[in-house]
N, C-alpha and C positions, 0 to 999 in steps of 0.2 A: 167421644167416640168417631161422629162424622170429622171433626176437627182432626184427629189423630190420622184418619184415614188419609184425609185431603194431604195433611203434612206429610204421610209416606208417599203419596203419588207424586206431590212437587218434588221431593227429596230424589224419588229414582227419576224422573225428566231429569233434575239438573245432573243428575250423574250421567244420562245416557250424553246430553250435552258436553258434558267433560270428557267422555271417551271418545267421543267423535272428532270433539276439537284436537285432543292429542293425537291419534290416527293421522289426521289431516295435517298437523304440526310435522311429524316424521315422516309423512309422504311429501310434502314440501321440502324438508330438509334435504332428502335423500335425491330429489332433482334437482336442486343446487349444488349438491355435491357433484353428481355426475356431471352437469354443465361445466362445473370448475375445472375438475379433472379433464374433461375432455378439450377444453380450451387450452390449459395448461400442456397438455400432452401435443396440439396441433402447433402452438406457438415455439416450444421445443424444439421439434423435428423441422417447423420451416424454416427456424434462423439458421440453422446447422446446413441446411439443402440451399438455400440462398447465398452462403458462403462457398461452396462447395466445388472444387477444382474438378473432382471425380468421383463418380458413385459406382457402386457395385451393388448389386442383389442378389443375395445367396438364399436360395427355399432349401431347406433340410429338415425332411421328415415333417412337410408340410408348414413349415415353420417359417416366415421372410425375415431375413436379417439384412439391413440396409447398413453398409457402409460408406463411410463419406471421409472425405479426405481435403485438406485445405492448410490454409499457412495461418496460423494463428500465436498467441502466447499461450494459451490454456485449452484444455481439452475439455470434453463435456463433464468429466469429474472434477473440474477446477484443477487439474494438475499443470502443472506449469511444463511447457515443452522443452526438452535439453539445452536445444540451438536453434535458431530462426532459420535456417535452412530444414528444418526436418518438419516435417508437415502434421498436422494434427492429425489423426484417424481415430474417427468416432463408430462405434458399432452399435447401431441401435436395434433391438429384439424383444420378444414377450418371454417372460418366464411365469409361470403360476400367475396371469393373470396382470403382470405387471411388468410397465416398460420399463428397459434396462438399457442403461448405457455402459458400455465399455472402451475407456479412453484411453487411446494409445498403447492396448494391450495390458493394461492394469487390470484390477479387479471390479467387475462389472457392479455398477449401483443402481438402486431403484430410483426411478425419477417419478413415476405416477401409477396408480395403481386401478384396479376395474376394468381393465381392457381385455375384451376377450380374443380379440383378432383385428391384425394390421396389415394392411396391404398397400403396395405401391403402384403406380401406374405412370410411364414418361410418356409425357406429349411430344410426338415428333413434328417438327413444320419449319417453315420458315417465315421470317419477320412477324412474329408475334401471332400467328397464325397455326392452330394444331390442326395438321392433318388425320391424325392418328395417334391411338395410346398404346402403348407395349409394355411389357415387364422388363424390356432389355435397356438398362440405361448408357449403355457403351456406346451409343450412336452420339455421333457430334452434333446434330441438330436437335437436342434435346431442349426444349423450350420453357417446358412446365412439368410441374411433378401433382401427381393427385394422389391424397392422402386418403386414405379410408380406414376410420377405426370405428370397431364395435365395440359399446360399451357395455358393461354391467351394470344393473341397478339391482343395489342388495335393499332389500325391504327389510326394515328393522320391525319386530314386534314387540308389544310388551303386555304383560301380563298386570292387570289391576285388580286387587283383592278388594273385594265389598266387604265394608267393616260389619 
């Protein structure tokens, strides 16, 4: 009787350890996914911004759309540009918490999911010294771009049925 009670108590303890380990694993897996998505979004945006000859920022209904143009052979959707004189025009925006890219007026393609909000500020100044940040990229003295992404953390829950 005592042995059965002790075995049941040990089984319950082991079951609790298993459940808490599983929850911890899922939590850390979600954090890793969040970091991976944020790094990918920043990398994609910053690579195109570095190539930009011109940039415009349109705010429609509170959503920001960044349009970047530069000379290259392919747009953000990996579509070929028709001629070398035609600039690549990529438009980045959010749709249903997903970073989308519309390259050269084609069909918008999803790039990264889990983004709640996206903001751009353009640093103006001279000789590598930013004097102020503004939402207007049309100035000739833009020397930096500040990208702010608010990411979502989607927590997954599991239900474990006891035997």
